[in-house]
Backbone bond lengths (Angstrom), bond angles and torsions (degrees), N, CA, C in turn:
res aa  C-N    CA-C-N  psi(-1)  N-CA   C-N-CA  omega(-1)  CA-C   N-CA-C  phi
1 M - - - 1.425 - - 1.542 110.45 -
2 K 1.285 119.12 -50.13 1.479 120.78 179.44 1.482 111.88 -69.25
3 I 1.342 119.71 -33.72 1.480 124.70 176.08 1.434 113.06 -58.69
4 N 1.386 121.75 -43.67 1.372 129.35 177.92 1.499 111.28 -59.19
5 S 1.348 114.50 -44.66 1.408 119.64 -178.44 1.540 110.93 -66.96
6 Q 1.336 116.57 -40.63 1.468 117.98 177.64 1.551 110.68 -67.08
7 I 1.317 120.48 -38.91 1.427 122.38 178.26 1.485 112.57 -61.27
8 S 1.371 113.96 -40.69 1.500 120.19 -177.01 1.548 105.44 -69.86
9 F 1.301 120.38 -39.22 1.476 122.83 178.26 1.512 109.31 -61.50
10 I 1.290 118.56 -45.93 1.458 122.99 -176.47 1.520 110.55 -67.41
11 G 1.316 114.60 -36.20 1.476 119.83 178.50 1.584 108.59 -67.48
12 F 1.353 115.56 -49.01 1.449 116.67 174.79 1.542 116.03 -55.62
13 L 1.285 112.14 -44.54 1.527 119.48 177.72 1.482 112.88 -61.77
14 L 1.313 118.42 -41.54 1.484 119.82 175.40 1.521 113.62 -64.70
15 I 1.314 115.62 -42.53 1.404 121.60 -179.87 1.577 109.03 -63.55
16 F 1.336 116.75 -43.51 1.471 119.97 179.42 1.462 110.49 -64.19
17 I 1.308 117.78 -44.48 1.501 123.35 -177.03 1.535 107.01 -61.92
18 T 1.221 118.29 -44.16 1.486 129.14 -174.97 1.537 106.07 -61.72
19 L 1.361 113.73 -56.47 1.534 118.84 177.54 1.463 114.47 -58.49
20 F 1.297 120.58 -42.46 1.409 124.48 -178.67 1.541 111.57 -68.26
21 S 1.333 114.93 -39.89 1.490 115.14 -178.83 1.512 111.45 -74.01
22 I 1.298 118.34 -31.29 1.453 122.33 178.81 1.571 106.15 -65.57
23 N 1.332 115.73 -42.63 1.444 118.84 -178.19 1.558 114.57 -70.72
24 S 1.317 116.30 -31.95 1.413 119.31 -172.97 1.564 113.95 -94.68
25 S 1.308 117.77 -17.19 1.413 117.97 -175.65 1.522 114.76 -109.04
26 A 1.280 117.19 29.47 1.452 127.42 -173.90 1.513 110.64 -24.83
27 I 1.363 120.32 -69.91 1.403 122.43 -169.30 1.477 107.71 -143.09
28 S 1.299 117.72 144.37 1.437 118.83 170.49 1.541 113.14 -122.61
29 F 1.320 111.39 98.28 1.468 118.39 -177.26 1.535 105.49 -95.46
30 D 1.292 116.81 163.97 1.476 126.51 174.31 1.471 110.46 -86.96
31 C 1.368 117.56 71.95 1.449 123.97 -172.66 1.537 107.49 -90.37
32 Q 1.272 118.23 127.07 1.482 119.81 172.37 1.467 107.46 -91.68
33 F 1.283 120.88 -26.80 1.501 125.31 175.97 1.457 113.00 -137.21
34 T 1.293 117.23 159.57 1.467 123.06 171.56 1.473 111.07 -129.55
35 I 1.349 116.53 155.27 1.411 120.62 175.81 1.614 106.51 -121.31
36 P 1.288 121.87 162.86 1.417 120.47 -173.81 1.514 117.29 -57.79
37 T 1.324 117.01 150.35 1.461 121.80 177.74 1.498 110.86 -56.99
38 S 1.349 115.89 144.26 1.429 121.85 -179.81 1.485 110.56 -124.94
39 K 1.363 117.07 163.16 1.458 123.33 177.98 1.483 112.85 -88.13
40 S 1.374 115.88 135.83 1.424 119.22 176.81 1.514 113.12 -57.84
41 G 1.342 112.44 139.56 1.437 120.17 -179.63 1.563 117.15 85.87
42 T 1.338 111.01 4.69 1.458 115.08 177.37 1.512 112.06 -116.13
43 C 1.298 116.12 163.90 1.498 119.52 -178.15 1.443 108.60 -79.66
44 I 1.417 115.86 144.49 1.462 124.99 178.15 1.541 106.10 -115.86
45 N 1.313 116.17 138.30 1.480 121.63 171.45 1.563 107.68 -92.02
46 F 1.285 112.59 103.87 1.508 117.25 172.15 1.507 106.66 -72.57
47 I 1.351 118.01 125.98 1.426 121.10 -174.03 1.541 107.76 -124.99
48 Q 1.406 109.88 155.48 1.499 120.68 177.05 1.476 105.01 -153.35
49 T 1.322 117.60 145.81 1.453 121.69 173.22 1.556 107.88 -118.65
50 C 1.357 111.38 148.37 1.485 119.21 176.46 1.525 104.67 -163.77
51 S 1.337 111.02 117.01 1.547 114.98 -176.68 1.514 111.28 -82.50
52 N 1.263 121.14 -18.78 1.458 121.33 -177.55 1.597 113.00 -132.42
53 C 1.224 119.64 31.24 1.471 121.85 179.10 1.563 106.01 -82.28
54 T 1.297 115.22 97.20 1.522 118.95 -178.30 1.511 110.62 -65.77
55 S 1.333 118.88 -31.47 1.455 117.64 -175.38 1.578 111.23 -105.28
56 G 1.334 116.61 15.68 1.447 120.70 174.68 1.553 109.05 85.74
57 V 1.311 113.48 -169.35 1.481 122.42 -179.19 1.503 105.71 -127.89
58 T 1.357 115.48 140.65 1.467 125.08 -174.61 1.504 106.55 -114.53
59 L 1.310 119.92 135.10 1.409 128.08 170.07 1.557 104.87 -87.02
60 T 1.375 113.79 110.75 1.497 116.87 -173.48 1.508 113.51 -96.46
61 A 1.305 119.71 -31.57 1.474 121.49 -174.62 1.559 109.03 -154.77
62 I 1.358 113.15 150.75 1.484 120.21 173.10 1.506 105.74 -132.12
63 Y 1.316 115.85 119.74 1.436 122.81 178.11 1.447 112.15 -102.94
64 Y 1.382 115.37 120.72 1.439 122.41 178.07 1.494 111.89 -76.13
65 P 1.349 116.73 166.72 1.469 117.89 175.63 1.541 112.27 -50.86
66 Q 1.322 113.94 149.47 1.474 118.88 -172.97 1.520 109.74 -61.35
67 S 1.295 124.09 -28.26 1.440 123.93 179.52 1.559 110.87 -58.98
68 N 1.310 116.91 -26.60 1.473 120.28 177.99 1.472 111.75 -92.85
69 G 1.381 118.09 -46.25 1.337 121.57 -177.46 1.556 119.21 79.78
70 T 1.295 114.01 4.92 1.499 122.74 -178.25 1.513 109.20 -77.84
71 V 1.343 115.00 136.28 1.493 123.41 170.78 1.504 106.19 -123.96
72 L 1.329 115.39 132.74 1.451 124.03 173.52 1.527 108.69 -104.09
73 Y 1.229 119.06 139.29 1.478 122.20 175.33 1.528 109.47 -118.56
74 P 1.269 117.66 76.69 1.598 119.50 -175.89 1.487 111.34 -69.02
75 N 1.365 120.40 -32.90 1.462 121.48 -174.28 1.545 112.55 41.78
76 T 1.297 114.56 53.98 1.439 120.01 -175.24 1.564 109.48 -120.08
77 A 1.286 116.37 148.88 1.454 121.97 179.67 1.548 108.30 -73.51
78 M 1.358 115.23 135.66 1.493 119.00 179.03 1.527 108.04 -83.04
79 T 1.247 118.95 149.52 1.501 123.04 -178.01 1.473 106.56 -72.65
80 Q 1.338 116.88 130.51 1.513 123.49 -175.67 1.492 109.77 -102.81
81 H 1.394 115.04 136.48 1.391 122.71 167.75 1.488 103.76 -135.97
82 Q 1.328 118.57 106.13 1.434 127.89 -173.71 1.541 108.12 55.61
83 N 1.351 115.78 -120.76 1.464 120.54 177.64 1.528 116.72 -88.14
84 N 1.263 117.89 3.35 1.415 123.69 -174.41 1.549 109.21 -107.95
85 Y 1.337 113.45 140.62 1.434 120.06 179.93 1.537 111.26 -123.02
86 N 1.225 120.53 143.24 1.449 124.35 -170.84 1.512 110.88 -139.40
87 Y 1.367 116.39 143.96 1.486 121.84 169.16 1.566 103.48 -140.94
88 T 1.203 118.66 127.14 1.474 125.22 178.37 1.558 110.41 -89.76
89 F 1.316 115.33 118.48 1.476 123.64 -174.60 1.574 107.62 -118.96
90 C 1.325 113.68 122.17 1.537 117.75 -173.29 1.458 112.34 -113.69
91 D 1.314 125.36 -3.34 1.408 126.05 -178.23 1.508 111.76 -85.60
92 T 1.264 119.59 67.87 1.469 125.74 -172.98 1.561 109.75 -115.43
93 K 1.261 121.39 44.65 1.393 121.73 -179.51 1.559 109.64 -77.20
94 L 1.322 116.59 -34.01 1.482 118.18 -178.60 1.574 110.24 -81.05
95 V 1.342 112.07 140.06 1.487 116.91 176.42 1.553 108.30 -87.29
96 G 1.302 115.62 141.24 1.517 121.16 176.24 1.524 108.16 142.96
97 I 1.354 115.40 -164.63 1.438 119.37 -178.34 1.486 110.45 -100.24
98 Y 1.334 111.76 127.13 1.540 123.27 176.54 1.548 103.73 -97.71
99 M 1.340 116.24 146.14 1.413 117.97 172.88 1.528 104.20 -129.70
100 Y 1.321 120.19 143.62 1.418 125.84 171.21 1.465 111.18 -128.27
101 S 1.267 114.89 146.11 1.486 123.15 -175.88 1.519 109.22 -115.25
102 T 1.363 115.07 134.66 1.430 122.09 -179.50 1.494 111.03 -121.76
103 E 1.259 118.54 162.73 1.507 122.07 -176.68 1.541 104.54 -146.73
104 G 1.275 116.43 133.30 1.497 124.04 174.32 1.469 111.20 -149.24
105 S 1.340 116.32 175.86 1.460 119.36 179.39 1.475 112.89 -128.61
106 P 1.370 118.75 74.95 1.390 122.14 175.07 1.565 110.18 -65.79
107 S 1.248 116.01 121.26 1.520 123.71 177.29 1.502 109.44 63.36
108 G 1.322 112.86 30.17 1.527 118.43 175.77 1.489 115.42 84.45
109 T 1.293 119.02 -4.92 1.443 123.19 -175.74 1.596 111.46 -101.21
110 L 1.318 115.42 114.95 1.523 118.70 -179.19 1.504 111.70 -57.54
111 T 1.281 117.23 120.04 1.526 125.02 -179.06 1.537 108.83 -129.08
112 T 1.348 113.30 137.88 1.458 119.32 177.48 1.553 108.86 -118.35
113 A 1.282 114.30 158.98 1.487 121.89 179.00 1.462 109.86 -148.77
114 N 1.306 115.16 145.04 1.399 124.35 174.46 1.550 111.94 -110.57
115 V 1.283 118.09 127.95 1.446 125.92 -179.26 1.491 112.53 -122.09
116 C 1.315 116.53 135.10 1.493 118.48 -176.44 1.501 111.05 -117.53
117 V 1.282 116.77 148.99 1.441 125.21 174.45 1.470 112.17 -137.39
118 E 1.286 122.59 129.71 1.454 126.90 178.34 1.593 108.08 -89.17
119 V 1.309 111.64 131.53 1.499 117.87 173.37 1.494 107.93 -114.25
120 T 1.388 114.28 125.77 1.406 121.77 -179.61 1.553 108.19 -123.51
121 P 1.315 117.99 161.99 1.534 119.82 179.20 1.558 110.38 -59.65
122 S 1.307 119.80 -37.04 1.463 122.20 -176.30 1.541 114.30 -96.60
123 G 1.370 115.59 -16.28 1.446 118.99 -175.55 1.500 111.87 87.80
124 D 1.292 117.65 2.12 1.533 124.39 179.72 1.478 108.30 -94.99
125 N 1.340 117.04 142.61 1.412 125.28 169.69 1.489 113.66 -91.87
126 L 1.370 120.06 112.43 1.471 120.91 -177.74 1.511 109.35 -81.46
127 S 1.269 115.44 72.65 1.495 113.01 175.68 1.543 103.30 -130.42
128 G 1.285 118.27 171.57 1.441 123.98 -179.28 1.490 113.96 59.83
129 V 1.343 117.78 -126.68 1.438 124.27 -178.18 1.520 111.29 -59.17
130 Q 1.316 115.58 -49.35 1.533 120.54 179.85 1.491 109.39 -57.70
131 G 1.263 121.59 -42.47 1.458 122.66 -179.32 1.546 110.46 -67.10
132 A 1.307 116.12 -41.13 1.523 120.66 174.88 1.507 109.62 -62.75
133 I 1.235 116.42 -39.47 1.557 117.22 -179.56 1.499 109.20 -65.27
134 L 1.303 121.21 -33.10 1.446 125.84 178.75 1.490 108.44 -78.83
135 F 1.286 118.89 -41.23 1.496 122.36 -177.30 1.515 115.60 -69.53
136 I 1.286 120.16 -39.34 1.384 125.92 -173.56 1.570 110.41 -64.56
137 P 1.355 119.30 -49.46 1.487 117.62 177.28 1.508 111.97 -64.20
138 T 1.355 117.84 -31.28 1.456 122.28 -179.41 1.534 108.89 -66.84
139 A 1.374 114.06 -44.28 1.467 117.52 176.86 1.502 113.17 -65.26
140 I 1.353 119.41 -39.44 1.454 120.94 -179.86 1.559 107.76 -67.93
141 L 1.228 122.06 -38.49 1.482 124.39 177.63 1.568 109.32 -65.08
142 F 1.246 113.37 -41.48 1.578 117.87 176.49 1.512 110.47 -58.59
143 F 1.289 117.10 -48.10 1.522 118.87 -173.33 1.561 107.42 -76.94
144 L 1.251 119.30 -27.95 1.429 121.65 -179.39 1.542 107.92 -72.85
145 A 1.401 116.99 -43.47 1.401 117.22 173.08 1.522 115.24 -62.12
146 H 1.277 115.56 -38.06 1.501 118.10 175.69 1.421 112.35 -63.24
147 F 1.349 119.32 -43.23 1.498 124.59 178.24 1.489 110.92 -61.53
148 L 1.383 118.00 -46.24 1.432 118.04 178.68 1.516 114.02 -66.55
149 L 1.288 118.08 -37.63 1.476 122.76 173.92 1.546 112.07 -59.42
150 C 1.275 115.60 -44.68 1.483 119.73 177.63 1.521 109.94 -63.43
151 C 1.330 117.11 -43.11 1.436 117.87 179.18 1.413 115.06 -66.63
152 F 1.318 120.49 -37.77 1.450 121.60 175.32 1.539 113.14 -68.23
153 Q 1.288 117.38 -38.57 1.473 124.09 179.38 1.553 106.75 -61.39
154 H 1.373 116.06 -50.10 1.442 123.55 -178.97 1.558 110.09 -63.86
155 R 1.335 116.78 -40.31 1.454 115.49 178.55 1.497 115.30 -73.39
156 M 1.281 113.04 -29.77 1.593 115.32 177.82 1.419 109.65 -71.58
157 K 1.419 122.92 -24.76 1.448 120.90 -177.92 1.455 107.07 -78.93
158 F 1.286 124.40 -27.73 1.496 126.24 175.22 1.476 114.29 -77.24
159 D 1.349 118.70 -22.11 1.472 121.11 -176.62 1.558 107.80 -76.53
160 F 1.294 118.18 -27.62 1.469 118.17 -177.08 1.448 112.27 -80.33
């Protein structure tokens, strides 16, 4: 009797950990910088700064979220305003982490950078307090479901 309860608890725990890790670890890009989270379906300003890029900064690649696997290679010059460079990107229908790569030549040395931006349905980043607020009710529901399952299994064994 006690072994079945322990096995069911371990099973629930493994399923919970698996689902939580899949949800929280979406993509791991090699991001050197990040820009604020954006809302799905809106335009994002891809930005880069370079104080001494004599030939400007080029947007070399845009990596869509891993679920899609699409990579664009625009190889286009970013719009310059003093030391800031900008490219407006509007194809943000997919939710997930986008990464863009830039290339410039500060002081004559070719340098690349990867910048990431997370796109969510609401435009909010569920980290820190917001993530905890989402995680705590989920954990409570998980343990409540486990408790009820154990009670029903235990009760059913006595009914027979």
